[in-house]
C-alpha positions as CSV (number, residue, x, y, z in Angstrom):
1,M,34.6,-4.2,17.8
2,A,34.5,-4.3,14.1
3,L,30.8,-5.4,13.9
4,V,29.8,-2.2,16.0
5,Q,32.0,-0.2,13.8
6,K,30.3,-1.8,10.7
7,R,26.7,-1.2,12.2
8,W,27.5,2.6,12.9
9,A,28.8,3.1,9.5
10,I,25.8,1.5,7.8
11,I,23.5,3.7,10.1
12,L,25.1,6.7,9.3
13,I,25.0,6.1,5.3
14,I,21.3,5.2,5.9
15,A,20.8,8.7,7.7
16,V,22.5,10.7,4.9
17,V,20.4,9.0,2.3
18,A,17.1,9.7,4.1
19,F,18.3,13.1,4.7
20,L,19.0,13.8,1.1
21,L,15.7,12.1,-0.1
22,G,13.9,14.1,2.4
23,R,14.9,17.3,1.3
24,L,14.4,16.2,-2.4
25,A,10.6,15.1,-1.6
26,V,10.2,18.8,0.1
27,R,11.5,20.4,-3.0
28,V,9.1,18.3,-5.3
29,F,6.4,19.1,-3.1
30,M,7.0,22.8,-3.2
31,N,7.5,22.9,-6.9
32,L,4.2,21.2,-7.4
33,L,2.4,23.8,-5.0
34,M,3.9,26.9,-6.9
35,G,3.8,25.2,-10.5
36,G,7.5,25.2,-11.2
37,T,9.8,23.0,-12.9
38,L,11.9,20.9,-10.3
39,F,15.5,21.9,-11.6
40,G,14.6,25.5,-12.8
41,G,14.8,24.7,-16.4
42,N,12.0,25.6,-18.9
43,F,11.0,22.4,-20.8
44,L,8.9,24.2,-23.5
C-alpha cells in the first residue's frame, strides 16, 4: 500500500509544478504580447 501512496504523492507534486509552470508561461506570453515587464517592475 505504501508504494501506491508514494506514487500518488509524486503524481500530485508533478501536477502542481506543471500547473504553476503553465500559469507562468501564459503570463510570460501575455507580457510579450503587451510589451510589459514580467513582474510589473520598471527596469529603466
